[in-house]
C-alpha beads as a LAMMPS data file, in Angstrom:
LAMMPS data file: protein, C-alpha beads

190 atoms
189 bonds

1 atom types
1 bond types

-500.0 500.0 xlo xhi
-500.0 500.0 ylo yhi
-500.0 500.0 zlo zhi

Masses

1 110.0

Atoms # bond

1 1 1 -379.479 148.049 63.857
2 1 1 -378.952 146.220 67.166
3 1 1 -375.490 145.671 68.682
4 1 1 -374.902 142.135 70.213
5 1 1 -373.083 140.867 73.173
6 1 1 -370.535 139.629 71.088
7 1 1 -369.512 142.926 69.420
8 1 1 -369.857 144.819 72.674
9 1 1 -367.157 141.829 73.961
10 1 1 -365.174 142.505 70.858
11 1 1 -365.366 147.060 71.453
12 1 1 -364.374 146.237 75.063
13 1 1 -361.469 144.083 74.447
14 1 1 -359.618 146.200 71.482
15 1 1 -360.002 149.550 74.168
16 1 1 -358.726 147.299 76.822
17 1 1 -355.353 146.015 74.812
18 1 1 -354.750 149.744 74.014
19 1 1 -355.230 150.880 77.000
20 1 1 -352.644 147.844 77.979
21 1 1 -350.507 148.976 75.490
22 1 1 -350.489 152.149 76.180
23 1 1 -349.438 151.631 80.194
24 1 1 -346.764 148.924 78.985
25 1 1 -345.256 151.574 76.538
26 1 1 -344.645 154.471 79.191
27 1 1 -343.745 152.280 81.161
28 1 1 -340.454 151.167 78.961
29 1 1 -340.221 154.950 78.202
30 1 1 -339.765 155.954 81.805
31 1 1 -337.446 152.120 82.723
32 1 1 -335.181 154.164 79.787
33 1 1 -335.364 157.237 80.471
34 1 1 -333.434 155.963 84.438
35 1 1 -331.733 153.451 83.349
36 1 1 -330.051 156.327 81.472
37 1 1 -329.956 158.494 84.241
38 1 1 -328.276 156.142 87.257
39 1 1 -324.877 155.106 88.023
40 1 1 -323.327 152.509 84.873
41 1 1 -319.855 151.272 85.139
42 1 1 -317.345 150.515 82.844
43 1 1 -314.540 148.669 84.745
44 1 1 -314.257 147.755 88.529
45 1 1 -311.017 146.775 90.364
46 1 1 -312.291 143.691 92.559
47 1 1 -309.207 142.486 93.476
48 1 1 -308.869 146.087 95.309
49 1 1 -310.741 144.681 97.896
50 1 1 -309.211 141.558 98.609
51 1 1 -305.395 142.729 98.616
52 1 1 -306.253 146.184 101.174
53 1 1 -308.195 147.174 104.391
54 1 1 -309.829 150.211 102.269
55 1 1 -310.482 153.374 104.419
56 1 1 -311.720 155.635 103.153
57 1 1 -312.709 156.272 99.328
58 1 1 -313.255 159.479 97.341
59 1 1 -315.916 160.265 93.682
60 1 1 -312.860 161.805 90.781
61 1 1 -313.709 163.741 87.510
62 1 1 -311.655 162.099 84.806
63 1 1 -309.993 164.782 82.580
64 1 1 -310.187 162.086 78.607
65 1 1 -309.910 162.608 75.778
66 1 1 -313.416 162.229 72.743
67 1 1 -312.071 159.053 71.888
68 1 1 -310.824 158.067 75.251
69 1 1 -314.063 158.411 76.382
70 1 1 -316.008 157.009 72.894
71 1 1 -314.137 153.461 73.942
72 1 1 -315.736 153.524 77.305
73 1 1 -319.419 153.757 76.263
74 1 1 -318.379 150.970 74.231
75 1 1 -317.560 149.138 77.972
76 1 1 -313.871 148.579 77.083
77 1 1 -310.991 150.451 80.336
78 1 1 -308.328 147.769 82.337
79 1 1 -308.664 149.422 86.060
80 1 1 -307.129 145.944 87.649
81 1 1 -303.223 147.201 87.325
82 1 1 -303.905 150.981 88.054
83 1 1 -303.278 153.466 91.448
84 1 1 -303.461 156.798 91.690
85 1 1 -300.679 159.485 92.855
86 1 1 -300.100 163.170 93.535
87 1 1 -297.224 164.499 91.152
88 1 1 -296.717 168.626 91.475
89 1 1 -299.619 168.649 93.605
90 1 1 -302.037 167.340 90.681
91 1 1 -304.136 163.535 91.369
92 1 1 -302.815 161.293 88.735
93 1 1 -304.182 157.825 87.346
94 1 1 -300.970 155.243 86.414
95 1 1 -301.924 151.737 85.003
96 1 1 -305.043 152.149 83.069
97 1 1 -305.895 150.365 79.917
98 1 1 -308.975 152.421 77.925
99 1 1 -308.523 151.107 74.667
100 1 1 -308.938 153.236 71.163
101 1 1 -311.086 153.699 70.019
102 1 1 -311.802 151.933 66.657
103 1 1 -313.341 154.546 64.586
104 1 1 -310.047 156.539 66.217
105 1 1 -307.317 157.144 63.297
106 1 1 -303.904 158.516 63.343
107 1 1 -304.758 162.281 65.104
108 1 1 -307.748 160.821 66.978
109 1 1 -307.245 158.385 68.517
110 1 1 -305.179 158.290 72.105
111 1 1 -302.295 156.447 74.044
112 1 1 -303.453 154.098 76.022
113 1 1 -301.902 153.860 79.084
114 1 1 -301.267 157.176 79.049
115 1 1 -301.327 158.208 82.967
116 1 1 -304.723 160.395 83.420
117 1 1 -305.324 163.446 85.959
118 1 1 -307.825 163.669 88.527
119 1 1 -310.220 165.878 88.795
120 1 1 -310.116 166.917 92.853
121 1 1 -310.055 169.724 94.935
122 1 1 -307.529 171.094 96.241
123 1 1 -307.908 170.282 99.828
124 1 1 -309.216 167.074 98.764
125 1 1 -305.431 166.518 97.484
126 1 1 -303.879 168.031 100.734
127 1 1 -305.346 165.635 102.714
128 1 1 -304.968 162.488 101.039
129 1 1 -301.601 164.055 100.738
130 1 1 -300.912 163.905 104.837
131 1 1 -301.742 160.600 104.935
132 1 1 -300.117 159.178 102.835
133 1 1 -297.068 160.381 103.983
134 1 1 -297.625 160.153 107.659
135 1 1 -299.269 156.649 107.225
136 1 1 -298.572 153.515 105.201
137 1 1 -301.066 153.545 103.005
138 1 1 -301.984 153.892 98.663
139 1 1 -304.601 155.286 96.108
140 1 1 -306.219 152.960 94.142
141 1 1 -308.800 152.774 91.926
142 1 1 -311.765 151.191 93.129
143 1 1 -313.915 151.637 89.736
144 1 1 -314.954 153.478 86.793
145 1 1 -318.674 154.507 86.300
146 1 1 -320.297 158.003 84.313
147 1 1 -322.500 160.094 86.275
148 1 1 -325.352 161.498 84.773
149 1 1 -323.492 161.068 81.062
150 1 1 -319.327 162.078 83.104
151 1 1 -316.702 159.516 84.067
152 1 1 -315.866 159.163 87.191
153 1 1 -313.863 157.312 89.320
154 1 1 -314.068 155.940 92.683
155 1 1 -310.545 155.983 94.211
156 1 1 -309.706 154.363 97.732
157 1 1 -307.397 155.196 100.302
158 1 1 -305.937 152.003 100.928
159 1 1 -303.644 149.498 103.466
160 1 1 -302.136 146.495 102.073
161 1 1 -303.146 143.394 103.499
162 1 1 -300.147 140.509 103.919
163 1 1 -300.834 137.564 102.756
164 1 1 -301.638 135.956 106.231
165 1 1 -304.750 138.566 107.030
166 1 1 -305.987 137.993 103.381
167 1 1 -306.929 134.349 104.700
168 1 1 -308.684 134.960 107.632
169 1 1 -310.467 137.892 105.975
170 1 1 -312.043 135.119 103.485
171 1 1 -312.402 133.052 106.704
172 1 1 -314.137 135.465 108.817
173 1 1 -316.000 136.288 105.278
174 1 1 -317.167 131.815 104.632
175 1 1 -318.206 131.887 108.208
176 1 1 -320.544 134.849 107.624
177 1 1 -322.131 132.931 104.181
178 1 1 -321.901 129.723 107.413
179 1 1 -324.610 131.525 109.663
180 1 1 -326.610 133.968 107.642
181 1 1 -326.864 130.480 105.653
182 1 1 -327.641 129.130 108.437
183 1 1 -330.450 131.592 109.830
184 1 1 -332.138 131.422 106.604
185 1 1 -332.567 126.985 107.187
186 1 1 -333.921 128.007 110.895
187 1 1 -335.875 130.993 109.526
188 1 1 -337.561 128.839 106.534
189 1 1 -338.072 125.281 108.640
190 1 1 -338.310 126.927 112.197

Bonds

1 1 1 2
2 1 2 3
3 1 3 4
4 1 4 5
5 1 5 6
6 1 6 7
7 1 7 8
8 1 8 9
9 1 9 10
10 1 10 11
11 1 11 12
12 1 12 13
13 1 13 14
14 1 14 15
15 1 15 16
16 1 16 17
17 1 17 18
18 1 18 19
19 1 19 20
20 1 20 21
21 1 21 22
22 1 22 23
23 1 23 24
24 1 24 25
25 1 25 26
26 1 26 27
27 1 27 28
28 1 28 29
29 1 29 30
30 1 30 31
31 1 31 32
32 1 32 33
33 1 33 34
34 1 34 35
35 1 35 36
36 1 36 37
37 1 37 38
38 1 38 39
39 1 39 40
40 1 40 41
41 1 41 42
42 1 42 43
43 1 43 44
44 1 44 45
45 1 45 46
46 1 46 47
47 1 47 48
48 1 48 49
49 1 49 50
50 1 50 51
51 1 51 52
52 1 52 53
53 1 53 54
54 1 54 55
55 1 55 56
56 1 56 57
57 1 57 58
58 1 58 59
59 1 59 60
60 1 60 61
61 1 61 62
62 1 62 63
63 1 63 64
64 1 64 65
65 1 65 66
66 1 66 67
67 1 67 68
68 1 68 69
69 1 69 70
70 1 70 71
71 1 71 72
72 1 72 73
73 1 73 74
74 1 74 75
75 1 75 76
76 1 76 77
77 1 77 78
78 1 78 79
79 1 79 80
80 1 80 81
81 1 81 82
82 1 82 83
83 1 83 84
84 1 84 85
85 1 85 86
86 1 86 87
87 1 87 88
88 1 88 89
89 1 89 90
90 1 90 91
91 1 91 92
92 1 92 93
93 1 93 94
94 1 94 95
95 1 95 96
96 1 96 97
97 1 97 98
98 1 98 99
99 1 99 100
100 1 100 101
101 1 101 102
102 1 102 103
103 1 103 104
104 1 104 105
105 1 105 106
106 1 106 107
107 1 107 108
108 1 108 109
109 1 109 110
110 1 110 111
111 1 111 112
112 1 112 113
113 1 113 114
114 1 114 115
115 1 115 116
116 1 116 117
117 1 117 118
118 1 118 119
119 1 119 120
120 1 120 121
121 1 121 122
122 1 122 123
123 1 123 124
124 1 124 125
125 1 125 126
126 1 126 127
127 1 127 128
128 1 128 129
129 1 129 130
130 1 130 131
131 1 131 132
132 1 132 133
133 1 133 134
134 1 134 135
135 1 135 136
136 1 136 137
137 1 137 138
138 1 138 139
139 1 139 140
140 1 140 141
141 1 141 142
142 1 142 143
143 1 143 144
144 1 144 145
145 1 145 146
146 1 146 147
147 1 147 148
148 1 148 149
149 1 149 150
150 1 150 151
151 1 151 152
152 1 152 153
153 1 153 154
154 1 154 155
155 1 155 156
156 1 156 157
157 1 157 158
158 1 158 159
159 1 159 160
160 1 160 161
161 1 161 162
162 1 162 163
163 1 163 164
164 1 164 165
165 1 165 166
166 1 166 167
167 1 167 168
168 1 168 169
169 1 169 170
170 1 170 171
171 1 171 172
172 1 172 173
173 1 173 174
174 1 174 175
175 1 175 176
176 1 176 177
177 1 177 178
178 1 178 179
179 1 179 180
180 1 180 181
181 1 181 182
182 1 182 183
183 1 183 184
184 1 184 185
185 1 185 186
186 1 186 187
187 1 187 188
188 1 188 189
189 1 189 190
């Protein structure tokens, strides 16, 4: 039995297609694993960067019930009105809203607006307490996210901006954008 060049081409292309399919499966599996490892932001407080001058940030753990974590995994939370305060030597998060999980009923559900304890080292709490007592600073949550399967909160030590300060910050940002746009145009057509 003799093989024709067309039969050889069919076999070679079939092997190439199989190899490509395996490579694509490997890439997809790697991308899926990387996505599972990466941080996933559930809620962010964009208004805080506008209303406050951020001085320092701190990553904290947060104590949650099971239904709260499941609700966060669905991507539902609001931290726009949130703030943190040291109460009784512990750091607490107030004003955040995590809606009840759809399937949690009765005993399994939680109060969506309750205060939540933040997990921070004692020396960090003492440092924050010292800074907030000596200066007019506040602690606001910037984002709520998953890191290695655990929920974390990024807290910012911030100073409130006056209305004219906000306008100056917006004008400065617009000027920087305009300069960057002009330099790109010069590089492109220059």
